[in-house]
C-alpha positions as CSV (number, residue, x, y, z in Angstrom):
1,X,152.1,-71.0,-232.6
2,X,155.7,-71.7,-233.8
3,X,158.4,-71.1,-231.2
4,X,161.2,-68.8,-232.2
5,X,164.6,-70.6,-232.7
6,X,167.0,-69.6,-229.9
7,X,170.7,-70.0,-230.8
8,X,173.0,-70.7,-227.9
9,X,176.7,-70.7,-227.2
10,X,178.9,-71.9,-224.3
11,X,182.3,-70.6,-223.2
12,X,185.2,-72.6,-221.7
13,X,187.7,-70.3,-220.0
14,X,191.0,-72.2,-219.7
15,X,193.8,-71.4,-217.4
16,X,195.3,-72.1,-214.0
17,X,195.9,-68.4,-213.6
18,X,192.1,-67.7,-213.6
19,X,191.4,-70.4,-211.1
20,X,194.2,-69.2,-208.8
21,X,192.9,-65.6,-208.8
22,X,196.2,-64.3,-210.3
23,X,194.3,-63.1,-213.4
24,X,190.8,-61.7,-213.5
25,X,188.8,-62.9,-216.5
26,X,187.3,-60.1,-218.7
27,X,186.3,-62.2,-221.6
28,X,183.0,-63.6,-220.3
29,X,181.4,-60.1,-220.5
30,X,182.8,-59.1,-223.8
31,X,181.9,-62.4,-225.5
32,X,178.4,-62.4,-224.0
33,X,177.8,-58.9,-225.3
34,X,179.2,-59.7,-228.7
35,X,177.1,-62.9,-229.0
36,X,174.0,-61.0,-228.1
37,X,174.5,-58.6,-231.0
38,X,174.9,-61.7,-233.2
39,X,171.5,-63.0,-232.0
40,X,173.1,-65.8,-229.9
41,X,172.7,-66.3,-226.2
42,X,175.6,-67.2,-224.0
43,X,174.0,-70.1,-222.1
44,X,176.8,-71.4,-219.9
45,X,180.4,-70.8,-218.9
46,X,182.9,-73.2,-217.4
47,X,186.4,-72.4,-216.1
48,X,188.9,-75.2,-216.2
49,X,192.5,-75.8,-215.4
50,X,195.3,-76.4,-217.8
51,X,194.7,-80.1,-217.7
52,X,194.0,-82.1,-220.8
53,X,191.3,-84.3,-219.3
54,X,189.4,-81.3,-217.9
55,X,189.5,-79.5,-221.2
56,X,188.4,-82.6,-223.2
57,X,185.4,-83.2,-220.9
58,X,184.3,-79.6,-221.0
59,X,184.6,-79.3,-224.7
60,X,182.8,-82.5,-225.5
61,X,180.0,-81.8,-223.1
62,X,179.3,-78.2,-224.0
63,X,179.8,-78.4,-227.8
64,X,177.1,-81.2,-227.9
65,X,174.4,-79.2,-226.2
66,X,175.0,-75.7,-227.7
67,X,175.1,-74.4,-231.3
68,X,178.5,-72.9,-230.7
69,X,181.4,-73.3,-228.3
70,X,184.1,-70.7,-227.6
71,X,187.3,-71.3,-225.7
72,X,189.7,-68.7,-224.4
73,X,193.3,-69.2,-223.2
74,X,196.0,-71.8,-223.7
75,X,197.0,-71.1,-227.4
76,X,200.3,-69.3,-226.8
77,X,203.9,-70.4,-227.4
78,X,204.8,-72.0,-224.0
79,X,204.7,-75.6,-222.9
80,X,201.6,-75.1,-220.7
81,X,199.5,-73.9,-223.7
82,X,197.8,-77.2,-224.3
83,X,194.4,-76.1,-225.6
84,X,195.0,-77.1,-229.2
85,X,196.2,-80.5,-228.2
86,X,193.4,-81.1,-225.8
87,X,190.7,-80.1,-228.3
88,X,192.3,-82.3,-230.9
89,X,192.0,-85.2,-228.4
90,X,188.4,-84.3,-227.8
91,X,187.7,-84.4,-231.6
92,X,189.9,-87.4,-232.2
93,X,192.0,-85.7,-234.8
94,X,195.7,-85.0,-235.1
95,X,197.5,-81.7,-234.7
96,X,199.2,-80.1,-237.7
97,X,200.9,-76.8,-238.6
98,X,198.4,-74.8,-240.6
99,X,200.4,-73.4,-243.6
100,X,198.5,-70.1,-243.6
101,X,199.2,-69.7,-239.9
102,X,202.9,-70.4,-240.5
103,X,203.0,-67.7,-243.2
104,X,201.2,-65.2,-241.0
105,X,203.7,-65.8,-238.2
106,X,206.7,-65.6,-240.5
107,X,205.5,-62.2,-241.8
108,X,204.7,-60.9,-238.3
109,X,208.0,-61.9,-236.7
110,X,210.2,-61.0,-239.7
111,X,211.2,-57.8,-238.0
112,X,210.8,-59.2,-234.4
113,X,213.6,-61.7,-234.3
114,X,212.2,-64.3,-236.7
115,X,210.1,-67.4,-236.2
116,X,211.3,-69.8,-233.5
117,X,210.1,-73.3,-232.6
118,X,208.2,-71.7,-229.7
119,X,206.5,-69.2,-231.9
120,X,205.6,-71.9,-234.4
121,X,203.6,-73.6,-231.7
122,X,201.0,-70.8,-232.4
123,X,200.5,-72.2,-235.9
124,X,199.4,-75.6,-234.6
125,X,195.8,-76.5,-235.1
126,X,193.5,-79.6,-234.9
127,X,193.6,-81.2,-238.3
128,X,190.9,-79.8,-240.6
129,X,190.6,-76.4,-238.8
130,X,190.3,-73.0,-240.3
131,X,191.8,-69.8,-239.0
132,X,190.3,-66.7,-237.3
133,X,192.2,-63.6,-238.2
134,X,194.1,-61.8,-235.5
135,X,195.0,-58.3,-236.5
136,X,196.5,-57.5,-233.2
137,X,199.4,-59.9,-232.5
138,X,199.7,-62.1,-235.6
139,X,198.9,-65.6,-234.1
140,X,195.4,-66.5,-235.4
141,X,192.5,-68.0,-233.6
142,X,191.1,-71.3,-234.8
143,X,187.7,-72.5,-235.9
144,X,186.8,-76.2,-236.3
145,X,183.2,-77.3,-236.6
146,X,181.2,-75.3,-234.1
147,X,184.3,-74.6,-231.9
148,X,186.1,-71.3,-231.8
149,X,189.5,-71.4,-230.1
150,X,190.5,-67.9,-229.1
151,X,193.2,-66.1,-227.2
152,X,193.0,-65.4,-223.5
153,X,194.3,-61.8,-223.7
154,X,191.1,-59.7,-223.8
155,X,192.1,-57.1,-226.4
156,X,193.3,-59.9,-228.7
157,X,190.1,-61.8,-228.1
158,X,188.2,-58.6,-229.1
159,X,190.0,-58.5,-232.4
160,X,189.2,-62.1,-233.1
161,X,185.5,-61.4,-232.3
162,X,185.6,-58.5,-234.7
163,X,186.9,-60.8,-237.5
164,X,184.0,-63.2,-236.8
165,X,181.3,-60.5,-236.8
166,X,178.4,-61.4,-239.1
167,X,179.7,-64.8,-239.9
168,X,177.7,-66.9,-237.4
169,X,174.1,-67.8,-237.9
170,X,171.8,-66.5,-235.1
171,X,168.4,-65.2,-234.2
172,X,167.2,-61.8,-233.2
173,X,169.4,-59.9,-230.8
174,X,168.0,-59.7,-227.3
175,X,167.1,-56.1,-226.2
176,X,166.7,-55.0,-222.6
177,X,165.4,-52.2,-220.4
178,X,166.0,-51.5,-216.8
179,X,164.0,-49.9,-214.0
180,X,165.2,-49.5,-210.4
181,X,163.3,-49.3,-207.1
182,X,164.0,-48.8,-203.4
183,X,162.4,-52.1,-202.4
184,X,163.6,-55.5,-201.1
185,X,163.1,-57.9,-203.9
186,X,161.5,-60.4,-201.4
187,X,158.6,-57.9,-201.0
188,X,157.7,-58.0,-204.6
189,X,158.7,-61.5,-205.6
190,X,155.1,-62.4,-206.4
191,X,154.7,-59.3,-208.6
192,X,157.9,-60.2,-210.6
193,X,156.7,-63.7,-211.1
194,X,153.2,-62.9,-212.3
195,X,154.4,-60.0,-214.5
196,X,156.9,-62.3,-216.2
197,X,154.3,-65.1,-216.6
198,X,151.9,-62.6,-218.3
199,X,154.5,-61.7,-221.0
200,X,155.5,-64.8,-222.9
201,X,159.0,-64.7,-224.3
202,X,160.1,-62.1,-221.7
203,X,162.6,-62.6,-218.9
204,X,162.9,-60.4,-215.8
205,X,166.1,-60.4,-213.9
206,X,166.2,-58.9,-210.4
207,X,169.5,-57.5,-209.0
208,X,169.4,-56.4,-205.4
209,X,171.8,-53.9,-203.8
210,X,172.3,-52.1,-200.5
211,X,173.2,-48.4,-200.6
212,X,172.9,-45.4,-198.4
213,X,171.6,-47.6,-195.6
214,X,168.7,-48.8,-197.8
215,X,167.8,-51.9,-199.8
216,X,166.9,-51.6,-203.4
217,X,166.9,-53.6,-206.6
218,X,167.2,-53.1,-210.4
219,X,165.0,-55.1,-212.7
220,X,166.2,-55.9,-216.2
221,X,163.6,-57.0,-218.7
222,X,164.9,-58.9,-221.7
223,X,163.4,-60.2,-225.0
224,X,164.1,-60.3,-228.7
225,X,160.9,-58.2,-229.2
226,X,161.3,-54.5,-228.2
227,X,157.6,-54.1,-228.0
228,X,157.3,-57.0,-225.6
229,X,160.0,-55.4,-223.4
230,X,158.2,-52.0,-223.4
231,X,154.9,-53.7,-222.5
232,X,156.4,-55.7,-219.7
233,X,158.3,-52.7,-218.2
234,X,155.0,-50.7,-218.3
235,X,153.1,-53.4,-216.4
236,X,155.9,-53.9,-213.9
237,X,156.2,-50.2,-213.2
238,X,152.5,-50.0,-212.8
239,X,152.5,-52.9,-210.4
240,X,155.3,-51.4,-208.3
241,X,153.5,-48.0,-208.2
242,X,150.3,-49.6,-207.1
243,X,152.2,-51.2,-204.2
244,X,153.6,-47.8,-203.3
245,X,157.1,-48.0,-204.8
246,X,158.5,-45.3,-207.1
247,X,160.6,-46.6,-210.0
248,X,163.6,-45.0,-211.8
249,X,164.0,-45.6,-215.5
250,X,167.5,-46.9,-216.4
251,X,168.0,-48.3,-212.9
252,X,169.4,-46.9,-209.7
């Protein structure tokens, strides 16, 4: 039996402000959700500081073991925006001003005070890169090989993802269903394990919570095959019912 090809991506979130807690990252969730629709699974995420050696190590490690690598942050106009330079070092290429990026910035800033040296920093790309359209704020994202260099501001990132929609090769999107139950997950750990094992290609995630003075858990069943998800949910619900636990479709 041939195993279905699973496409994976990694994400490097770049920025001292994330690590210090001054800024809360919102890009992990939106990129993961977008990738799922493209049939690509977000396999790992790393958060690194604005340090060249940290970015280089993360980029070279993660791009080698995933089909795609996304980065967010560090491509603005200020001195501490070093992502482009660091990725160029990782790829052993130079940094150039992309002529199309320069033209985009000149148009965008024509009525906003003009292009300055600082703003032109946002036209710098690793040599050989292509651009990702940015319909929000002018400065484009960057694509080179299997690396996608994107803004850190979530609504700008969203626009860049929109521009990439349908352009990446992937597999079938993963679908999911959720049921909830007032039960401690430790009580039904064996049931979860045996149910998942009985349904090849299906993953069951268990997410416990404590509410109203009681312990419960939501169980999320995921697979590229909707029929497999439905069959697994049915078996899991039946197993929980047999153990005396009522389930709630959609989770609690």
